[in-house]
All heavy atoms as an XYZ file, in Angstrom:
734
protein
N      70.460    122.416    180.303
C      70.803    121.041    180.004
C      69.795    120.086    180.619
O      69.589    119.029    180.059
C      72.206    120.744    180.526
C      73.260    121.343    179.631
S      74.971    120.951    179.974
C      74.962    120.221    181.517
N      69.225    120.459    181.748
C      68.214    119.583    182.333
C      67.021    119.471    181.426
O      66.412    118.400    181.272
C      67.788    120.105    183.694
C      68.765    119.800    184.840
C      68.283    120.468    186.119
C      68.908    118.322    185.041
N      66.652    120.571    180.755
C      65.521    120.482    179.814
C      65.902    119.608    178.636
O      65.044    118.904    178.079
C      65.125    121.875    179.358
O      66.164    122.466    178.588
N      67.149    119.614    178.238
C      67.608    118.731    177.163
C      67.448    117.275    177.594
O      66.994    116.440    176.807
C      69.058    119.024    176.809
C      69.521    118.197    175.647
O      68.839    118.199    174.590
O      70.594    117.560    175.743
N      67.820    116.964    178.826
C      67.673    115.584    179.338
C      66.200    115.220    179.414
O      65.772    114.125    179.044
C      68.354    115.412    180.712
C      68.010    114.089    181.328
C      69.866    115.549    180.565
N      65.381    116.154    179.924
C      63.948    115.886    180.024
C      63.315    115.645    178.644
O      62.458    114.768    178.492
C      63.210    117.048    180.736
C      63.526    117.094    182.201
O      63.947    116.043    182.759
O      63.341    118.179    182.806
N      63.726    116.414    177.661
C      63.172    116.282    176.316
C      63.638    114.982    175.661
O      62.943    114.425    174.820
C      63.584    117.456    175.452
C      62.930    118.773    175.870
C      63.503    119.952    175.108
O      64.419    119.794    174.309
N      62.982    121.140    175.369
N      64.793    114.499    176.034
C      65.326    113.307    175.377
C      65.138    112.018    176.194
O      65.727    111.008    175.868
C      66.806    113.528    175.078
C      67.000    114.599    174.035
C      68.384    114.614    173.513
C      68.480    115.599    172.377
N      69.675    115.434    171.602
N      64.362    112.064    177.254
C      64.134    110.878    178.069
C      63.561    109.735    177.217
O      64.015    108.595    177.321
C      63.188    111.206    179.230
O      63.748    112.230    180.029
C      62.929    109.998    180.101
N      62.634    110.061    176.386
C      62.040    109.034    175.525
C      63.086    108.467    174.564
O      63.183    107.255    174.366
C      60.855    109.641    174.726
C      60.220    108.648    173.768
C      59.388    107.647    174.241
C      60.478    108.743    172.408
C      58.801    106.732    173.362
C      59.911    107.823    171.539
C      59.086    106.832    172.007
O      58.520    105.943    171.163
N      63.889    109.355    173.994
C      64.936    108.929    173.072
C      65.927    107.998    173.757
O      66.317    106.954    173.226
C      65.652    110.146    172.491
C      66.761    109.799    171.527
C      67.517    111.017    171.056
O      66.973    112.141    171.135
O      68.644    110.828    170.571
N      66.341    108.377    174.973
C      67.299    107.555    175.707
C      66.666    106.205    176.086
O      67.338    105.170    176.046
C      67.774    108.273    176.960
C      68.568    109.525    176.696
C      68.521    110.580    177.590
C      69.325    109.683    175.550
C      69.226    111.747    177.354
C      70.025    110.845    175.297
C      69.986    111.873    176.200
O      70.674    113.022    175.967
N      65.393    106.230    176.447
C      64.683    104.971    176.737
C      64.622    104.067    175.535
O      64.777    102.832    175.674
N      64.364    104.632    174.392
C      64.306    103.852    173.166
C      65.658    103.278    172.797
O      65.757    102.127    172.364
C      63.739    104.666    172.000
C      62.254    104.968    172.109
S      61.252    103.508    172.245
C      61.511    102.755    170.642
N      66.697    104.062    172.988
C      68.051    103.560    172.717
C      68.380    102.381    173.629
O      68.965    101.384    173.192
C      69.073    104.677    172.903
C      69.088    105.755    171.796
C      70.035    106.891    172.184
C      69.496    105.157    170.455
N      67.986    102.497    174.901
C      68.235    101.396    175.834
C      67.395    100.157    175.446
O      67.872     99.043    175.506
C      67.874    101.804    177.277
C      68.845    102.731    177.922
C      70.134    102.080    178.343
N      69.875    101.166    179.438
C      70.474     99.977    179.577
N      71.352     99.578    178.698
N      70.195     99.213    180.588
N      66.154    100.393    175.022
C      65.315     99.264    174.610
C      65.833     98.583    173.363
O      65.642     97.377    173.180
C      63.892     99.760    174.375
N      66.519     99.305    172.519
C      67.084     98.745    171.301
C      68.430     98.096    171.529
O      69.058     97.602    170.589
C      67.216     99.817    170.224
C      65.864    100.345    169.682
C      66.096    101.538    168.768
C      65.155     99.240    168.916
N      68.913     98.112    172.787
C      70.145     97.410    173.098
C      71.365     98.325    173.300
O      72.484     97.836    173.426
N      71.155     99.614    173.325
C      72.242    100.552    173.567
C      72.727    100.371    175.008
O      71.922    100.430    175.930
C      71.735    101.977    173.364
C      72.778    102.982    172.928
C      73.410    102.862    171.716
C      73.122    104.030    173.746
C      74.361    103.766    171.305
C      74.057    104.943    173.361
C      74.672    104.821    172.136
N      73.990    100.101    175.212
C      74.513     99.816    176.554
C      74.510    101.087    177.403
O      74.657    102.195    176.905
C      75.910     99.234    176.473
C      75.907     97.887    175.809
C      77.266     97.281    175.794
C      77.170     95.922    175.128
N      78.418     95.262    174.969
N      74.353    100.881    178.707
C      74.267    102.018    179.640
C      75.559    102.833    179.612
O      75.507    104.069    179.681
C      73.994    101.516    181.061
C      73.733    102.625    182.043
C      73.348    102.092    183.403
O      72.924    100.929    183.523
O      73.471    102.860    184.366
N      76.701    102.172    179.523
C      77.968    102.880    179.486
C      78.080    103.798    178.265
O      78.592    104.909    178.330
N      77.582    103.282    177.126
C      77.603    104.077    175.909
C      76.655    105.270    176.002
O      76.944    106.359    175.517
C      77.259    103.235    174.681
C      78.289    102.204    174.383
N      77.953    100.896    174.126
C      79.648    102.267    174.307
C      79.068    100.215    173.912
N      80.102    101.021    174.021
N      75.546    105.056    176.672
C      74.564    106.127    176.859
C      75.174    107.241    177.745
O      75.018    108.418    177.447
C      73.278    105.614    177.459
C      72.146    106.617    177.638
C      71.723    107.210    176.303
C      70.947    105.940    178.333
N      75.857    106.807    178.804
C      76.512    107.792    179.681
C      77.610    108.560    178.941
O      77.805    109.738    179.156
C      77.067    107.121    180.935
C      75.975    106.497    181.800
S      74.655    107.633    182.179
C      75.262    108.311    183.697
N      78.308    107.860    178.045
C      79.330    108.539    177.228
C      78.683    109.560    176.308
O      79.188    110.702    176.172
C      80.105    107.507    176.382
O      80.692    106.558    177.258
C      81.183    108.178    175.557
N      77.557    109.193    175.705
C      76.834    110.125    174.854
C      76.384    111.344    175.627
O      76.546    112.485    175.158
C      75.615    109.415    174.232
C      74.671    110.261    173.420
C      75.323    110.679    172.105
C      73.366    109.499    173.147
N      75.856    111.142    176.807
C      75.394    112.245    177.643
C      76.564    113.108    178.080
O      76.491    114.336    178.104
C      74.594    111.712    178.849
C      73.285    111.098    178.364
C      74.324    112.808    179.856
C      72.537    110.357    179.422
N      77.711    112.486    178.395
C      78.909    113.255    178.792
C      79.404    114.122    177.646
O      79.791    115.275    177.851
C      80.011    112.313    179.223
O      79.626    111.578    180.348
N      79.398    113.598    176.457
C      79.843    114.376    175.277
C      78.906    115.556    175.065
O      79.346    116.688    174.809
C      79.913    113.483    174.025
C      81.081    112.512    174.166
C      80.065    114.309    172.770
C      81.120    111.436    173.117
N      77.590    115.334    175.214
C      76.649    116.453    175.084
C      76.891    117.483    176.160
O      76.786    118.684    175.928
C      75.214    115.926    175.170
C      74.773    115.214    173.935
C      73.345    114.673    174.050
O      72.801    114.607    175.130
N      72.767    114.328    172.910
N      77.212    117.021    177.373
C      77.486    117.945    178.464
C      78.683    118.823    178.149
O      78.669    120.052    178.365
C      77.743    117.160    179.758
O      78.212    117.993    180.784
N      79.749    118.217    177.601
C      80.922    119.005    177.255
C      80.662    119.943    176.094
O      81.206    121.055    176.032
C      82.117    118.109    176.951
C      82.751    117.564    178.188
C      82.751    116.216    178.439
C      83.368    118.407    179.098
C      83.363    115.705    179.581
C      83.960    117.917    180.246
C      83.936    116.560    180.482
N      79.793    119.543    175.154
C      79.442    120.431    174.048
C      78.730    121.675    174.557
O      78.919    122.765    174.043
C      78.598    119.662    173.019
C      79.472    118.679    172.257
C      77.923    120.630    172.049
C      78.696    117.726    171.356
N      77.923    121.519    175.646
C      77.263    122.686    176.244
C      78.210    123.479    177.124
O      78.173    124.706    177.122
C      76.072    122.244    177.125
C      74.886    121.779    176.319
C      74.226    120.618    176.655
C      74.393    122.538    175.269
C      73.117    120.198    175.951
C      73.279    122.133    174.544
C      72.651    120.963    174.886
N      79.038    122.796    177.894
C      79.796    123.493    178.935
C      81.072    124.178    178.463
O      81.441    125.227    178.980
C      80.096    122.559    180.093
O      80.926    121.486    179.681
N      81.785    123.609    177.516
C      83.050    124.182    177.081
C      82.870    125.583    176.493
O      83.581    126.508    176.891
C      83.807    123.225    176.116
C      84.986    123.916    175.455
C      84.270    121.979    176.881
N      81.940    125.816    175.578
C      81.745    127.184    175.081
C      81.275    128.124    176.209
O      81.686    129.278    176.242
C      80.677    127.059    174.024
C      80.694    125.664    173.572
C      81.110    124.861    174.776
N      80.463    127.606    177.118
C      80.004    128.439    178.224
C      81.152    128.840    179.149
O      81.229    129.993    179.600
N      82.059    127.915    179.419
C      83.221    128.231    180.271
C      84.107    129.273    179.568
O      84.555    130.225    180.184
C      84.000    126.944    180.600
C      85.353    127.274    181.182
C      83.205    126.096    181.553
N      84.353    129.050    178.290
C      85.199    130.014    177.563
C      84.575    131.409    177.519
O      85.233    132.398    177.749
C      85.448    129.515    176.130
C      86.318    128.262    176.021
C      86.386    127.798    174.566
C      87.697    128.503    176.583
N      83.274    131.460    177.268
C      82.556    132.753    177.273
C      82.573    133.389    178.671
O      82.799    134.573    178.804
C      81.132    132.557    176.783
C      80.326    133.825    176.798
C      80.550    134.791    175.850
C      79.353    134.032    177.759
C      79.833    135.966    175.857
C      78.631    135.203    177.787
C      78.854    136.180    176.831
N      82.389    132.554    179.689
C      82.402    133.065    181.065
C      83.741    133.596    181.476
O      83.838    134.655    182.138
N      84.834    132.923    181.132
C      86.170    133.390    181.488
C      86.475    134.698    180.745
O      87.023    135.626    181.345
C      87.229    132.310    181.160
C      87.049    131.095    182.049
C      88.654    132.857    181.274
C      87.347    131.316    183.505
N      86.124    134.797    179.481
C      86.345    136.036    178.714
C      85.538    137.181    179.300
O      86.053    138.303    179.471
C      85.995    135.836    177.249
S      87.142    134.753    176.385
N      84.305    136.934    179.675
C      83.476    137.956    180.269
C      84.028    138.391    181.625
O      84.089    139.582    181.956
C      82.029    137.450    180.427
O      81.533    137.074    179.151
C      81.113    138.519    181.032
N      84.454    137.412    182.427
C      85.051    137.749    183.732
C      86.308    138.552    183.585
O      86.554    139.485    184.360
C      85.321    136.437    184.506
N      87.126    138.235    182.584
C      88.358    138.994    182.367
C      88.039    140.447    181.997
O      88.642    141.390    182.537
C      89.182    138.340    181.249
C      90.480    139.034    180.876
C      91.442    138.994    182.041
C      91.091    138.371    179.667
N      87.083    140.635    181.122
C      86.724    142.030    180.715
C      86.154    142.798    181.883
O      86.542    143.943    182.151
C      85.753    141.991    179.524
C      86.470    141.441    178.280
C      85.157    143.355    179.245
C      85.548    141.088    177.130
N      85.190    142.181    182.606
C      84.606    142.878    183.762
C      85.618    143.137    184.846
O      85.574    144.182    185.530
C      83.414    142.065    184.315
C      82.191    142.014    183.440
C      81.151    141.086    184.026
C      81.608    143.406    183.236
N      86.544    142.186    185.044
C      87.595    142.366    186.041
C      88.454    143.591    185.691
O      88.805    144.380    186.574
C      88.451    141.106    186.130
C      89.440    141.161    187.232
O      89.131    141.477    188.371
N      90.691    140.827    186.902
N      88.813    143.722    184.423
C      89.610    144.878    184.009
C      88.876    146.184    184.228
O      89.432    147.164    184.690
C      90.029    144.736    182.550
C      91.049    143.702    182.268
S      91.454    143.675    180.515
C      92.869    142.619    180.511
N      87.591    146.204    183.886
C      86.804    147.421    184.051
C      86.690    147.819    185.511
O      86.977    148.938    185.904
C      85.396    147.241    183.426
C      84.473    148.384    183.818
C      85.515    147.128    181.904
N      86.289    146.848    186.362
C      86.069    147.178    187.784
C      87.371    147.475    188.520
O      87.437    148.344    189.369
C      85.293    146.071    188.496
C      83.847    146.029    188.087
C      83.298    144.887    187.565
C      83.063    147.156    188.184
C      81.966    144.830    187.184
C      81.721    147.140    187.773
C      81.184    145.977    187.289
N      88.451    146.742    188.184
C      89.733    147.049    188.819
C      90.242    148.427    188.351
O      90.862    149.123    189.121
C      90.762    145.965    188.541
C      90.555    144.755    189.369
C      91.753    143.877    189.331
N      91.545    142.687    190.125
C      92.513    141.957    190.596
N      93.775    142.264    190.345
N      92.270    140.914    191.330
N      89.972    148.771    187.115
C      90.341    150.109    186.660
C      89.597    151.194    187.407
O      90.164    152.216    187.783
N      88.307    150.982    187.627
C      87.499    151.953    188.394
C      87.994    152.041    189.840
O      88.104    153.133    190.405
C      86.022    151.586    188.364
C      85.332    151.719    187.007
C      83.912    151.152    187.076
C      85.289    153.176    186.580
N      88.293    150.895    190.457
C      88.795    150.895    191.831
C      90.136    151.604    191.869
O      90.418    152.355    192.806
C      88.866    149.469    192.373
C      87.463    148.911    192.583
C      89.679    149.419    193.661
C      87.435    147.443    192.903
N      90.982    151.386    190.885
C      92.299    152.064    190.849
C      92.107    153.585    190.773
O      92.805    154.340    191.460
C      93.106    151.577    189.652
C      94.379    152.336    189.446
C      95.440    152.159    190.319
C      94.528    153.258    188.435
C      96.609    152.863    190.167
C      95.666    153.955    188.262
C      96.725    153.775    189.136
O      97.888    154.492    188.982
N      91.183    154.027    189.930
C      90.949    155.472    189.833
C      90.450    156.093    191.124
O      90.855    157.203    191.512
C      89.963    155.773    188.692
C      90.464    155.531    187.295
C      89.332    155.749    186.264
C      91.630    156.447    186.976
N      89.561    155.395    191.835
C      88.974    155.923    193.063
C      89.953    155.847    194.218
O      90.090    156.810    194.980
C      87.674    155.143    193.395
C      87.155    155.523    194.758
C      86.623    155.390    192.333
N      90.686    154.750    194.334
C      91.530    154.560    195.524
C      93.011    154.826    195.299
O      93.796    154.742    196.239
C      91.364    153.144    196.063
O      91.868    152.219    195.113
N      93.399    155.103    194.065
C      94.826    155.278    193.748
C      95.668    154.087    194.172
O      96.766    154.223    194.684
C      95.391    156.556    194.345
C      94.793    157.770    193.703
O      94.504    157.770    192.501
N      94.605    158.847    194.496
N      95.130    152.915    193.986
C      95.791    151.667    194.364
C      96.167    150.917    193.089
O      95.332    150.697    192.223
C      94.843    150.811    195.226
C      95.519    149.573    195.725
O      96.718    149.389    195.584
N      94.733    148.680    196.319
N      97.410    150.525    192.997
C      97.848    149.790    191.821
C      97.629    148.264    192.029
O      97.984    147.751    193.066
C      99.333    150.038    191.559
N      97.019    147.667    191.051
C      96.829    146.205    191.081
C      96.832    145.668    189.668
O      96.648    146.412    188.720
C      95.502    145.864    191.790
O      94.435    146.351    191.032
N      97.075    144.393    189.564
C      97.057    143.771    188.239
C      95.636    143.684    187.704
O      94.678    143.596    188.459
N      95.509    143.658    186.401
C      94.193    143.619    185.779
C      93.827    142.222    185.309
O      92.758    142.025    184.776
C      94.130    144.579    184.593
C      94.180    146.017    184.988
C      95.319    146.772    184.800
C      93.072    146.621    185.573
C      95.349    148.101    185.173
C      93.126    147.943    185.953
C      94.268    148.687    185.757
N      94.707    141.250    185.476
C      94.433    139.905    184.988
C      93.799    139.069    186.064
O      93.970    139.291    187.262
C      95.731    139.253    184.491
C      96.285    139.983    183.328
C      97.316    140.874    183.328
C      95.805    139.946    181.982
N      97.511    141.366    182.077
C      96.605    140.824    181.239
C      94.793    139.250    181.336
C      96.408    141.004    179.872
C      94.619    139.438    180.005
C      95.397    140.304    179.277
N      93.064    138.043    185.654
C      92.484    137.097    186.602
C      93.605    136.222    187.191
O      94.564    135.898    186.508
C      91.469    136.195    185.884
C      90.240    136.874    185.329
C      89.427    135.884    184.530
C      89.371    137.435    186.450
N      93.431    135.851    188.438
C      94.422    134.974    189.070
C      94.228    133.553    188.554
O      93.172    133.187    188.077
C      94.306    134.983    190.590
O      93.017    134.472    190.960
C      94.457    136.397    191.139
N      95.287    132.765    188.675
C      95.188    131.375    188.218
C      94.165    130.592    189.045
O      93.491    129.692    188.528
C      96.566    130.701    188.276
O      97.063    130.751    189.579
N      94.023    130.966    190.316
C      93.033    130.278    191.157
C      91.612    130.563    190.674
O      90.784    129.652    190.612
C      93.187    130.727    192.628
O      94.515    130.514    193.058
C      92.222    130.022    193.542
N      91.320    131.814    190.326
C      89.985    132.141    189.850
C      89.677    131.446    188.524
O      88.548    130.997    188.303
C      89.827    133.650    189.724
O      90.668    134.172    188.725
N      90.640    131.330    187.668
C      90.438    130.623    186.411
C      90.218    129.133    186.656
O      89.309    128.519    186.092
C      91.630    130.856    185.444
C      91.667    132.325    184.997
C      91.540    129.927    184.223
C      92.867    132.700    184.198
N      91.015    128.539    187.561
C      90.865    127.119    187.874
C      89.504    126.818    188.489
O      88.869    125.833    188.126
C      91.994    126.669    188.803
N      89.061    127.680    189.405
C      87.746    127.461    190.028
C      86.646    127.602    188.982
O      85.715    126.778    188.938
C      87.549    128.436    191.209
C      86.110    128.446    191.676
C      88.472    128.096    192.357
N      86.717    128.605    188.115
C      85.694    128.796    187.110
C      85.634    127.650    186.118
O      84.545    127.182    185.773
N      86.781    127.173    185.706
C      86.821    126.048    184.742
C      86.325    124.767    185.386
O      85.514    124.027    184.804
C      88.241    125.872    184.161
C      88.348    124.582    183.385
C      88.612    127.053    183.272
N      86.765    124.500    186.634
C      86.336    123.253    187.284
C      84.826    123.236    187.546
O      84.158    122.237    187.301
C      87.116    123.031    188.573
O      86.853    124.050    189.505
N      84.293    124.355    188.025
C      82.832    124.419    188.205
C      82.094    124.374    186.896
O      81.042    123.736    186.771
C      82.408    125.685    188.983
C      82.447    125.525    190.463
C      83.454    126.100    191.210
C      81.474    124.811    191.113
C      83.515    125.955    192.552
C      81.494    124.638    192.479
C      82.523    125.202    193.216
N      82.630    125.014    185.862
C      81.985    125.030    184.572
C      81.949    123.671    183.898
O      81.080    123.421    183.074
N      82.893    122.804    184.221
C      82.911    121.475    183.612
C      82.252    120.411    184.519
O      81.614    119.507    184.003
C      84.345    121.053    183.285
C      85.066    121.864    182.244
C      86.483    121.410    182.078
C      84.319    121.840    180.920
N      82.404    120.551    185.836
C      81.848    119.532    186.728
C      80.369    119.680    186.999
O      79.649    118.675    187.081
C      82.607    119.565    188.066
C      84.063    119.098    188.001
C      84.730    119.239    189.358
C      84.152    117.663    187.517
N      79.877    120.898    187.109
C      78.455    121.085    187.431
C      77.539    120.568    186.318
O      76.534    119.954    186.612
C      78.188    122.565    187.762
C      78.817    123.010    189.036
S      78.535    121.959    190.443
C      76.857    122.368    190.822
N      77.847    120.819    185.059
C      76.975    120.232    184.016
C      76.978    118.707    184.024
O      75.947    118.068    183.808
C      77.554    120.757    182.709
C      78.238    122.006    183.093
C      78.778    121.770    184.452
N      78.118    118.107    184.344
C      78.178    116.659    184.429
C      77.293    116.156    185.565
O      76.539    115.168    185.396
C      79.610    116.165    184.640
C      80.496    116.142    183.407
C      81.923    115.784    183.799
C      79.957    115.171    182.387
N      77.357    116.803    186.720
C      76.514    116.410    187.821
C      75.038    116.653    187.499
O      74.181    115.845    187.849
C      76.888    117.198    189.090
C      78.245    116.852    189.681
C      78.573    117.787    190.861
C      78.300    115.412    190.126
N      74.739    117.740    186.789
C      73.362    118.026    186.427
C      72.822    117.001    185.421
O      71.623    116.738    185.423
C      73.252    119.437    185.826
N      73.681    116.416    184.619
C      73.231    115.423    183.663
C      73.109    114.049    184.317
O      72.131    113.331    184.118
C      74.229    115.360    182.491
C      74.117    116.585    181.622
C      74.021    114.121    181.644
C      72.858    116.702    180.811
N      74.129    113.668    185.106
C      74.126    112.319    185.693
C      73.057    112.113    186.735
O      72.492    111.028    186.873
C      75.486    111.983    186.290
C      76.527    111.611    185.255
C      77.774    112.216    185.269
C      76.248    110.666    184.289
C      78.714    111.884    184.342
C      77.197    110.338    183.343
C      78.417    110.952    183.380
O      79.361    110.613    182.445
N      72.731    113.130    187.509
C      71.743    112.980    188.579
C      70.350    112.598    188.059
O      69.780    111.634    188.524
C      71.658    114.268    189.430
C      70.662    114.182    190.539
C      70.893    113.372    191.632
C      69.472    114.885    190.486
C      69.957    113.285    192.644
C      68.536    114.804    191.471
C      68.783    113.982    192.549
O      67.852    113.903    193.556
N      69.821    113.284    187.053
C      68.495    112.868    186.550
C      68.490    111.518    185.861
O      67.487    110.812    185.890
C      68.120    113.989    185.563
C      68.986    115.102    185.838
C      70.247    114.539    186.424
N      69.606    111.191    185.216
C      69.650    109.902    184.467
C      69.720    108.775    185.464
O      69.091    107.782    185.356
C      70.840    109.866    183.521
C      71.028    108.509    182.901
C      70.629    110.889    182.413
């Protein structure tokens, strides 16, 4: 996303020069951030769920320990919050 901001610096400057308000520009950048981050978060949670099931299954076979195969609500909340907040911070800082 930083490369996207770097590539569009000229475009954002031209929009500001043409009278595009700063608040509207930040809204545009936020929407782009969510377009990048939401699919990434969904893909990351699905990948984490699959890997969690595989590794917990292997640990169960080795240690004969019973445990749930699902992600905890805390791990999902942390993953989603970082997946949505970090792109916003990465976009707002350079701008």
